[in-house]
DODO-174917 format. One record per residue: residue number from 1; residue in three letters; x, y, z of N, C-alpha, C in turn. Coordinates in pm, 1 decimal. Example, Ala and Ser with C-alpha at 12.3 -4.5 7.8 and 13.67 -1.06 7.14 Angstrom:
1;Ala;1319.0;-569.0;780.0;1230.0;-450.0;780.0;1320.0;-330.0;780.0
2;Ser;1285.0;-225.0;708.0;1367.0;-106.0;714.0;1290.0;3.0;787.0
***
This chain:
1;Met;980.3;842.2;-743.2;868.9;811.7;-675.9;802.0;846.3;-740.8
2;Gly;749.6;1020.9;-766.4;689.8;1082.9;-830.1;621.8;1026.1;-961.6
3;Thr;717.1;1049.5;-1058.1;681.5;1038.3;-1220.7;657.4;882.8;-1213.7
4;Trp;654.9;773.0;-1108.1;641.7;646.3;-1122.5;456.7;669.3;-1118.4
5;Leu;457.4;696.1;-1031.8;354.7;707.7;-987.1;247.9;869.4;-1060.5
6;Ser;294.6;954.4;-1100.9;244.0;1007.6;-1237.4;224.2;927.1;-1377.5
7;Glu;251.1;846.5;-1395.0;277.3;754.6;-1513.6;106.2;669.5;-1486.2
8;Ser;136.2;650.1;-1348.3;33.7;516.0;-1330.6;-67.2;532.9;-1298.3
9;Leu;-85.3;587.9;-1223.5;-257.8;747.0;-1239.6;-289.8;826.3;-1240.3
10;Pro;-437.7;846.3;-1272.3;-483.8;982.0;-1304.8;-431.9;1118.8;-1208.9
11;Ala;-427.4;1259.5;-1239.5;-447.9;1286.4;-1172.3;-631.0;1322.0;-1155.2
12;Asp;-657.8;1334.3;-1217.2;-791.1;1417.7;-1209.9;-908.3;1256.2;-1116.3
13;Arg;-828.3;1202.7;-1029.2;-933.0;1118.9;-1020.6;-915.6;1165.9;-841.7
14;Pro;-1011.3;1154.8;-773.4;-993.9;1138.3;-607.1;-851.4;1084.1;-575.0
15;Leu;-812.8;1060.5;-404.3;-672.2;988.9;-464.2;-768.5;905.9;-318.8
16;Leu;-708.0;793.6;-243.9;-667.9;790.5;-146.3;-583.1;742.9;-126.1
17;Leu;-509.2;751.4;-6.6;-377.9;678.5;55.3;-360.1;679.6;164.3
18;Val;-344.4;500.4;134.6;-339.7;448.2;287.7;-257.1;419.0;347.3
19;Ala;-196.2;475.1;467.7;-123.4;480.7;560.7;6.8;555.5;501.5
20;Pro;3.4;721.9;471.3;120.9;778.1;450.5;190.9;847.6;543.2
21;Ser;150.8;801.5;686.2;227.4;889.8;767.9;242.8;1033.3;764.1
22;Gly;362.1;1028.1;757.1;450.3;1150.8;757.9;422.3;1204.5;587.8
23;Gly;423.8;1088.0;503.1;374.2;1154.0;395.0;534.3;1184.0;318.9
24;Tyr;639.6;1106.8;387.1;784.0;1169.0;355.7;819.2;1090.0;217.9
25;Cys;771.7;995.0;182.3;803.0;912.4;74.8;747.0;986.1;-72.4
26;Leu;635.8;1089.3;-19.4;573.2;1092.5;-143.8;636.1;1263.1;-191.1
27;Ser;633.6;1287.1;-265.1;622.9;1414.9;-316.1;568.0;1515.0;-353.6
28;Asn;574.9;1626.8;-313.1;482.4;1684.0;-346.6;436.2;1750.8;-467.2
29;Ser;550.9;1728.4;-535.9;517.0;1755.4;-687.6;418.2;1696.3;-761.7
30;Trp;369.0;1550.3;-692.7;276.3;1467.6;-714.2;201.0;1479.0;-644.2
31;Leu;152.9;1494.9;-520.2;73.4;1540.7;-548.0;-35.2;1663.3;-577.3
32;Ser;10.4;1736.4;-612.6;-5.6;1930.4;-611.7;-90.9;1851.8;-767.0
33;Gln;-54.5;1774.9;-874.3;-92.5;1736.3;-947.2;-244.6;1722.1;-953.6
34;His;-302.3;1668.4;-834.8;-422.0;1589.4;-783.6;-533.1;1730.4;-782.4
35;Arg;-635.2;1757.0;-858.5;-683.8;1810.2;-834.5;-858.7;1813.6;-818.0
36;Ala;-829.7;1687.0;-764.9;-953.6;1611.3;-683.6;-930.1;1608.2;-615.9
37;Pro;-1017.2;1591.6;-499.4;-983.0;1586.7;-372.8;-882.6;1441.4;-317.1
38;Ile;-800.1;1515.5;-229.6;-712.7;1391.1;-164.5;-736.6;1371.0;-14.2
39;His;-777.8;1201.8;20.2;-834.1;1133.7;141.4;-687.1;1054.1;166.5
40;Ala;-663.1;1065.9;274.0;-589.4;958.2;381.1;-614.6;883.1;437.5
41;Val;-605.8;780.5;493.7;-626.5;700.9;592.6;-497.9;652.6;661.3
42;Asp;-464.7;687.5;832.4;-415.7;592.8;925.4;-482.4;617.0;1054.0
43;Trp;-364.0;447.3;1069.6;-425.0;492.0;1270.2;-288.6;600.0;1340.2
44;Asp;-218.0;616.7;1320.6;-140.4;710.9;1388.2;-196.7;838.5;1399.2
45;Pro;-250.8;924.1;1536.3;-343.0;1023.9;1551.1;-199.1;1126.5;1486.0
46;Leu;-76.6;1072.4;1535.9;24.6;1205.1;1471.7;48.8;1197.0;1269.1
47;Ala;-44.6;1154.8;1231.8;-15.5;1134.8;1127.1;-48.0;1284.5;1055.9
48;Pro;-145.9;1361.1;1035.1;-202.8;1417.0;972.3;-111.5;1587.2;1019.5
49;Ser;-85.9;1627.2;1154.7;40.1;1678.1;1129.9;104.8;1665.8;1105.4
50;Leu;243.0;1542.4;1113.5;371.1;1458.2;1046.1;312.9;1572.7;881.2
51;Phe;212.7;1528.2;815.6;197.0;1477.1;630.9;205.7;1662.8;693.4
52;Gly;88.5;1770.2;713.6;100.9;1936.9;739.2;220.5;1898.7;671.3
53;Arg;331.2;1913.0;779.1;489.5;2001.0;783.8;539.7;1949.6;650.1
54;Ser;536.1;1806.0;588.8;593.6;1766.2;493.9;525.4;1833.7;324.2
55;His;370.4;1887.7;365.5;333.2;1866.2;269.1;248.6;1965.1;315.2
56;Pro;322.1;2130.6;279.6;208.4;2248.8;373.0;161.8;2290.9;254.8
57;Gly;64.8;2314.1;296.1;-75.7;2384.0;184.7;-175.2;2263.6;130.2
58;Leu;-120.2;2114.9;97.3;-209.9;2098.8;73.6;-354.0;1993.9;186.4
59;Arg;-470.4;2034.6;62.2;-548.3;1973.4;157.5;-590.3;1851.0;116.3
60;Val;-596.5;1772.6;286.1;-649.9;1629.9;269.6;-750.0;1598.2;378.4
61;Ser;-830.7;1553.5;361.9;-929.2;1481.3;444.3;-886.6;1301.1;516.9
62;Trp;-849.3;1330.6;628.2;-851.3;1233.8;649.9;-955.3;1156.2;753.0
63;His;-925.1;1033.2;776.2;-993.7;941.5;850.7;-907.5;843.4;891.9
64;Arg;-937.9;882.1;1051.8;-833.1;738.9;1179.7;-887.0;655.4;1172.2
65;Leu;-813.9;525.5;1087.6;-894.8;392.0;1097.5;-755.8;273.6;1122.5
66;Asn;-792.7;179.0;1161.5;-717.4;50.9;1126.7;-735.2;3.3;999.0
67;Val;-716.8;10.3;884.7;-786.3;-69.1;765.5;-772.6;-251.2;826.4
68;Met;-651.1;-281.0;886.0;-656.9;-432.7;873.1;-786.5;-489.4;994.4
69;Glu;-861.9;-426.5;1021.0;-1006.7;-479.3;1145.8;-1034.8;-548.1;1095.3
70;Asn;-1100.9;-676.3;1146.6;-1217.8;-696.2;1073.8;-1190.8;-761.5;948.3
71;Gly;-1041.1;-807.8;868.0;-999.3;-839.6;753.6;-1038.3;-748.9;679.1
72;Gly;-1041.5;-626.0;750.4;-1010.4;-507.9;591.0;-1143.9;-437.3;602.4
73;Ala;-1285.5;-480.6;622.1;-1359.1;-400.3;711.1;-1346.0;-238.6;659.8
74;Pro;-1251.1;-205.2;724.9;-1275.4;-75.6;729.0;-1239.4;27.3;613.6
75;Leu;-1145.5;-63.9;531.8;-1107.2;-46.2;448.1;-1201.1;-61.7;362.7
76;Ser;-1244.0;-181.2;323.0;-1385.6;-177.8;184.0;-1472.4;-69.2;249.7
77;Ala;-1492.3;-15.8;321.4;-1650.1;43.1;333.5;-1592.8;222.7;266.0
78;Leu;-1431.2;256.5;371.3;-1416.7;363.5;285.0;-1399.3;322.9;151.4
79;Leu;-1362.7;204.2;2.5;-1364.2;213.7;-76.4;-1494.3;244.3;-143.1
80;Gln;-1649.6;246.3;-64.7;-1763.3;205.4;-95.5;-1810.6;276.6;-131.5
81;Ala;-1689.0;439.0;-25.2;-1789.6;555.1;15.9;-1665.4;646.5;-80.7
82;Leu;-1578.2;551.0;-171.4;-1458.2;651.9;-254.0;-1492.6;582.4;-377.2
83;Pro;-1644.5;575.4;-476.2;-1589.3;500.3;-508.6;-1477.4;488.9;-673.6
84;Asp;-1467.6;629.2;-718.0;-1387.2;620.9;-788.9;-1278.8;688.3;-759.6
85;Ala;-1189.5;647.9;-643.1;-1045.6;689.4;-578.0;-949.9;641.6;-604.2
86;Ser;-849.2;642.9;-751.3;-684.8;582.4;-706.6;-677.4;547.0;-572.3
87;Ile;-611.3;437.4;-527.1;-575.8;442.0;-399.4;-389.2;415.8;-381.9
88;Val;-322.2;438.5;-359.3;-162.9;405.2;-267.7;-163.4;390.0;-184.6
89;Phe;-128.7;226.3;-151.0;-90.3;162.0;-31.5;90.1;220.4;-16.5
90;Cys;140.5;315.5;138.0;228.3;385.2;116.0;275.9;331.0;210.8
91;Asn;417.9;242.2;144.2;523.4;202.6;182.8;410.4;141.2;346.7
92;Phe;315.8;54.7;285.3;242.9;16.1;419.0;259.1;-156.9;422.5
93;Leu;212.5;-272.9;347.5;230.8;-345.2;318.5;312.8;-455.6;318.6
94;Gly;435.7;-377.7;330.6;560.4;-500.7;415.1;560.8;-467.6;492.5
95;Gln;489.1;-355.1;585.9;523.5;-364.5;744.4;380.1;-406.5;819.5
96;Ala;271.7;-412.8;750.3;117.6;-452.7;793.6;115.9;-559.6;846.5
97;Glu;200.1;-678.9;884.6;262.4;-800.2;945.5;293.0;-725.4;1031.9
98;Leu;436.9;-710.4;1102.7;497.2;-637.4;1149.6;374.4;-543.8;1221.5
99;Ala;367.7;-422.4;1200.8;218.5;-346.3;1319.4;127.2;-416.4;1342.0
100;Ser;85.0;-574.5;1251.2;-47.4;-597.4;1417.3;-48.6;-749.5;1309.3
101;Pro;22.0;-880.0;1395.6;9.9;-968.4;1350.8;-123.7;-1054.1;1387.9
102;Arg;-216.2;-1022.7;1456.6;-342.3;-1122.3;1439.9;-367.3;-1034.5;1353.4
103;Glu;-376.3;-952.0;1323.0;-513.7;-922.2;1237.5;-482.3;-925.3;1031.1
104;Tyr;-329.8;-906.6;1079.3;-280.0;-895.3;862.2;-287.5;-1036.2;848.7
105;Pro;-292.9;-1169.3;918.7;-384.8;-1292.4;788.5;-487.7;-1290.4;725.9
106;Ser;-615.1;-1282.7;832.5;-714.6;-1224.0;739.7;-751.3;-1130.1;643.1
107;Phe;-714.1;-994.7;680.8;-649.9;-862.7;558.8;-603.2;-896.7;477.6
108;Ala;-503.8;-962.8;456.6;-412.2;-1035.5;349.7;-469.1;-1137.0;254.6
109;Gln;-546.0;-1184.5;307.1;-644.3;-1326.4;224.3;-693.5;-1292.2;178.9
110;Gly;-806.6;-1126.1;218.4;-886.9;-1091.1;131.8;-898.4;-960.1;51.2
111;Leu;-737.8;-932.4;56.3;-691.3;-797.2;-70.8;-739.5;-823.3;-179.2
112;Gln;-701.3;-910.8;-185.8;-700.1;-903.1;-357.3;-851.1;-863.5;-434.0
113;Arg;-929.1;-936.5;-338.9;-1073.7;-933.7;-319.5;-1159.2;-779.5;-327.7
114;Thr;-1069.4;-715.3;-190.2;-1122.8;-593.2;-177.9;-1061.6;-491.1;-212.9
115;Met;-958.6;-514.2;-338.7;-897.4;-427.0;-441.6;-1002.5;-481.2;-563.8
116;Glu;-1051.5;-531.6;-636.0;-1127.2;-572.7;-760.1;-1154.2;-504.4;-797.2
117;Gly;-1124.8;-492.2;-978.3;-1177.0;-342.0;-1055.5;-1157.9;-216.4;-973.6
118;Arg;-1040.1;-171.9;-867.0;-990.3;-75.8;-880.1;-846.1;-7.5;-907.3
119;Arg;-815.5;133.7;-900.6;-726.1;168.4;-1038.0;-640.8;190.0;-871.5
120;Trp;-529.0;62.7;-815.5;-462.6;79.3;-775.7;-312.0;72.9;-755.6
121;Ala;-173.9;132.9;-679.6;-51.5;149.0;-650.6;-29.0;91.3;-493.8
122;Ser;55.4;50.7;-523.7;153.1;6.5;-373.3;311.3;44.7;-380.0
123;Phe;341.9;101.5;-327.3;518.3;74.7;-281.7;558.2;19.7;-155.8
124;His;648.4;-142.1;-145.6;633.1;-179.0;-2.9;748.4;-216.4;24.2
125;Asp;810.4;-256.1;139.0;917.8;-336.0;148.1;936.1;-487.9;69.3
126;Arg;1030.4;-518.3;6.8;1064.4;-642.0;-34.1;1179.0;-704.1;42.5
127;Phe;1261.7;-656.6;25.4;1405.1;-645.9;122.8;1428.2;-557.2;240.2
128;Ser;1471.0;-595.0;376.9;1544.8;-529.5;452.5;1680.5;-555.0;534.4
129;Gly;1765.8;-487.5;516.5;1885.5;-493.6;572.0;2010.7;-381.1;523.9
130;Pro;2150.4;-438.1;589.8;2310.6;-365.4;637.0;2306.4;-434.6;505.9
131;Leu;2336.8;-512.6;390.5;2361.9;-510.1;289.7;2370.1;-389.5;155.6
132;Trp;2484.2;-363.0;116.2;2562.8;-262.4;92.1;2480.0;-278.7;-80.0
133;Pro;2401.0;-239.0;-167.5;2377.2;-282.5;-258.7;2449.0;-242.8;-395.8
134;Ile;2476.8;-297.3;-489.9;2546.0;-292.7;-624.7;2518.5;-146.6;-723.3
135;Ser;2317.9;-201.3;-657.5;2311.2;-40.3;-808.7;2139.9;-41.1;-707.7
136;Lys;2166.0;105.4;-694.8;2008.3;159.8;-597.6;1879.9;177.7;-709.4
137;Gly;1936.4;120.9;-853.1;1795.1;68.2;-935.0;1744.0;239.3;-1023.3
138;Pro;1646.4;245.8;-1057.8;1527.4;125.2;-1054.0;1555.8;47.5;-1164.5
139;Phe;1499.5;-121.4;-1129.4;1478.5;-200.2;-1167.4;1354.1;-285.6;-1236.3
140;Asp;1274.9;-258.3;-1389.0;1207.2;-311.5;-1377.9;1169.7;-426.7;-1439.8
141;Ser;1015.0;-507.4;-1414.4;1056.0;-672.4;-1446.2;990.2;-673.1;-1533.2
142;Ala;900.5;-739.7;-1624.6;868.6;-746.9;-1737.0;696.2;-865.3;-1674.2
143;Leu;640.4;-867.5;-1719.6;482.8;-851.7;-1659.1;464.3;-1012.2;-1564.8
144;Ser;555.8;-946.1;-1449.9;556.3;-1027.0;-1322.0;686.7;-976.1;-1272.0
145;Arg;611.9;-1064.7;-1105.9;709.3;-1006.4;-983.9;789.9;-1047.4;-1035.6
146;Ala;960.8;-985.2;-989.0;1064.1;-1037.3;-968.1;1077.8;-1138.8;-860.9
147;Ser;1205.0;-1266.2;-896.1;1152.8;-1367.8;-723.3;1299.6;-1282.9;-675.8
148;Ser;1253.8;-1386.0;-564.6;1390.5;-1328.5;-510.8;1495.3;-1302.6;-502.4
149;Glu;1559.7;-1479.5;-597.7;1653.4;-1448.5;-660.0;1722.0;-1336.1;-810.6
150;Glu;1583.7;-1348.6;-807.4;1609.1;-1197.6;-936.5;1639.0;-1071.3;-888.3
151;Leu;1651.2;-1072.0;-782.2;1656.8;-910.6;-699.5;1804.2;-926.1;-617.6
152;Thr;1812.4;-1023.3;-578.4;1943.2;-1045.3;-445.5;2035.1;-1056.8;-635.6
153;Gln;1992.7;-1090.9;-671.1;2139.8;-1134.3;-829.6;2164.6;-953.6;-867.3
154;His;1982.7;-893.0;-864.1;2019.0;-775.1;-925.8;2147.5;-651.6;-849.1
155;Phe;2007.7;-673.0;-728.7;2099.6;-563.2;-572.7;2189.2;-576.1;-494.4
156;Tyr;2205.8;-741.7;-520.9;2368.0;-760.0;-418.9;2422.5;-917.5;-464.7
157;Arg;2559.5;-853.1;-394.2;2613.8;-964.6;-472.3;2685.8;-1011.3;-355.2
158;Gln;2718.9;-1008.1;-162.5;2809.6;-1056.3;-106.5;2635.3;-1049.0;22.4
159;Ala;2751.2;-1154.3;55.6;2662.0;-1291.8;152.3;2626.3;-1170.8;292.1
160;Gly;2500.1;-1166.2;313.6;2469.7;-1126.8;523.5;2366.2;-1126.8;555.0
161;Glu;2281.3;-1032.8;656.6;2220.7;-1014.1;677.1;2070.5;-996.4;616.5
162;Leu;1959.4;-1011.6;579.3;1879.0;-967.0;484.8;1749.9;-981.0;545.7
163;Asn;1639.3;-876.3;503.1;1546.1;-962.0;593.8;1445.1;-966.0;441.7
164;Glu;1363.1;-1057.3;462.1;1225.4;-1059.0;311.2;1113.7;-1084.5;409.9
165;His;1044.7;-988.1;311.9;936.7;-907.0;437.5;785.5;-1028.8;415.6
166;Glu;757.8;-1026.4;477.4;536.5;-1095.1;469.5;464.1;-998.2;387.8
167;Leu;475.5;-1017.8;244.1;374.3;-960.0;203.4;220.3;-1024.1;140.5
168;Pro;92.0;-1043.6;117.4;-8.9;-1069.1;35.9;4.5;-1110.4;-79.1
169;Ala;-48.4;-1206.1;-136.3;-83.4;-1195.7;-273.0;-136.8;-1102.2;-331.9
170;Leu;-16.2;-1053.1;-438.9;-54.1;-931.5;-494.7;-99.8;-1031.1;-602.2
171;Pro;-115.9;-864.9;-723.3;-135.8;-881.2;-876.0;-22.4;-946.4;-976.9
172;Glu;-67.3;-1059.6;-1061.5;28.7;-1112.8;-1170.7;-21.4;-1015.4;-1299.8
173;Gly;109.9;-1109.6;-1402.4;44.7;-1033.8;-1518.7;120.1;-857.2;-1524.9
174;Ile;117.4;-775.3;-1421.4;156.5;-618.9;-1497.0;320.8;-607.4;-1398.9
175;Pro;349.6;-466.0;-1463.2;509.1;-465.0;-1477.5;523.8;-452.1;-1322.6
176;Tyr;653.1;-466.6;-1256.6;653.7;-467.8;-1090.9;836.4;-374.2;-1151.1
177;Arg;859.5;-244.0;-1019.5;932.6;-157.9;-994.2;981.0;-171.4;-888.7
178;Tyr;1124.1;-176.3;-852.5;1224.5;-182.1;-798.6;1260.8;-122.3;-734.2
179;Trp;1308.1;-21.3;-622.5;1440.2;65.9;-555.3;1504.1;48.7;-513.0
180;Met;1602.4;99.9;-459.1;1648.2;98.6;-302.0;1714.8;250.2;-229.9
181;Trp;1656.5;231.3;-127.7;1633.3;317.5;-21.4;1707.4;270.9;75.5
182;Glu;1810.2;435.5;92.5;1878.3;418.8;216.4;1778.9;484.1;367.0
183;Leu;1733.4;422.5;461.7;1598.0;510.2;514.9;1699.1;583.1;608.6
184;Leu;1757.9;487.9;678.6;1889.3;542.3;748.4;2012.5;526.6;722.3
185;Pro;2128.1;595.5;776.5;2303.1;570.3;743.3;2299.6;347.4;763.7
186;Gly;2324.1;314.8;646.8;2400.9;142.6;637.3;2234.8;152.0;701.7
187;Phe;2140.3;145.5;634.2;2079.3;45.4;618.9;1905.2;43.6;528.4
188;Phe;1951.6;-47.4;446.5;1888.7;-76.9;308.4;1762.2;-105.1;285.1
189;His;1675.9;-25.6;222.7;1499.4;-115.3;189.0;1473.8;-138.5;19.3
190;Leu;1475.4;-217.0;-2.8;1443.0;-330.0;-144.3;1315.6;-270.1;-161.2
191;Ile;1285.2;-191.0;-226.9;1141.1;-112.2;-242.1;1009.9;-185.4;-394.8
192;Glu;926.3;-236.7;-360.2;841.8;-342.0;-455.9;752.4;-203.2;-472.1
193;Gly;712.7;-177.1;-626.6;634.8;-69.9;-624.6;539.5;-197.7;-768.9
194;Phe;389.2;-180.3;-840.7;317.0;-218.2;-903.1;197.5;-100.8;-889.5
195;Ala;159.4;-84.0;-1017.9;25.2;-10.1;-1020.3;-64.1;-35.6;-1101.1
196;Gln;-205.9;-109.0;-1093.7;-273.0;-147.4;-1204.4;-404.0;-64.2;-1190.6
***
């Protein structure tokens, strides 16, 4: 993950992490490369202390906000305050609909417009479930998102329970990367990532 983000986003710009929680999915070596300020936004009041345990000594400016409120207005305001920042959605977009089902539709509808002209990346759940993968990746797509059929063919062979996560419209015409994570024993998450 850290290598992919290092190749995708410049380390000399400010960085905004959206919903990093405890930062468990982020490598300390990648975060430490950033000489510019690091900002993080999360609505969980425990996120700063959990993140601090995972990444001791790293200086982060925290903003406690629900970025999905009012169609994403808090995120838009934060982006205006950080015009040069690169943005990373940290395993958030695939969980957003579950976290806030009432606010998600208007947030999802405006996300592309909100992020227009920005350097941004996301890694998020595409599928999850107990199916054992035949490959843990990474699998790279060409200049489009892989279809559900392509992903199931690459990562799964057997039939079984598989949850496809609700996602907003995402950029086209760019490469996507896919990894398989076993975050809990016997439960796998197929992670989709892109950077532009």
